[in-house]
C-alpha positions in Angstrom: 17.1 11.5 6.5 20.1 9.0 6.5 19.2 5.0 6.1 21.0 2.2 7.4 22.9 -0.2 5.1 20.4 -2.7 6.2 17.2 -0.9 5.6 18.9 -0.1 1.5 19.9 -3.4 2.0 16.6 -4.6 2.4 15.5 -2.2 0.1 17.0 -3.0 -2.4 17.2 -7.2 -2.7 12.5 -6.1 -2.1 12.8 -5.0 -5.9 15.8 -6.6 -7.5 19.0 -5.6 -6.7 20.4 -2.4 -6.3 20.0 -0.6 -9.5 16.5 -2.0 -9.2 17.0 0.4 -5.9 17.7 3.1 -8.7 15.3 2.6 -11.2 12.3 2.5 -8.2 13.3 6.0 -6.4 14.3 7.6 -9.8 10.5 6.3 -11.7 8.1 7.1 -8.5 10.2 10.4 -9.1 8.8 10.9 -12.7 5.1 9.7 -11.3 5.5 12.8 -9.1 6.1 15.3 -10.9 4.3 14.3 -13.9 1.1 13.6 -11.1 2.3 17.5 -9.7 2.2 19.1 -13.8 -1.1 16.8 -14.3 -2.6 19.0 -11.8 -1.0 22.9 -12.6 -2.8 22.1 -16.3 -5.7 21.5 -15.0 -5.9 24.3 -12.4 -4.8 26.0 -15.8 -7.1 24.8 -17.4 -9.9 25.7 -15.0 -8.7 28.8 -14.5 -8.2 28.0 -10.7 -5.3 29.9 -9.7 -4.1 29.6 -6.2 -0.9 30.7 -4.6 2.2 28.8 -3.3 3.5 30.5 0.1 5.4 29.7 3.0 2.8 31.8 5.0 4.3 35.7 4.4 3.0 38.1 2.0 6.4 39.5 0.1 4.6 42.4 -0.8 4.2 43.9 2.7 8.0 42.9 3.2 9.2 45.1 6.6 13.1 45.6 5.6 12.0 47.3 2.2 9.6 48.9 3.7 11.4 50.5 6.6 12.7 54.6 6.3 16.4 55.0 5.8 
């Protein structure tokens, strides 16, 4: 995703300049990461495990099951 200079400039001005924009973006990333860690820890404590996949089952890989 490309941002235009005008959009970045406006966002930076809103949060106090370029440094403020960087701190806001980094802080948001840290908050999202921390929330993810807490969610995983909560699932582990409750014994609820869900596999995150892209919808394919790696155990049934058709390439590896073909005879040479």
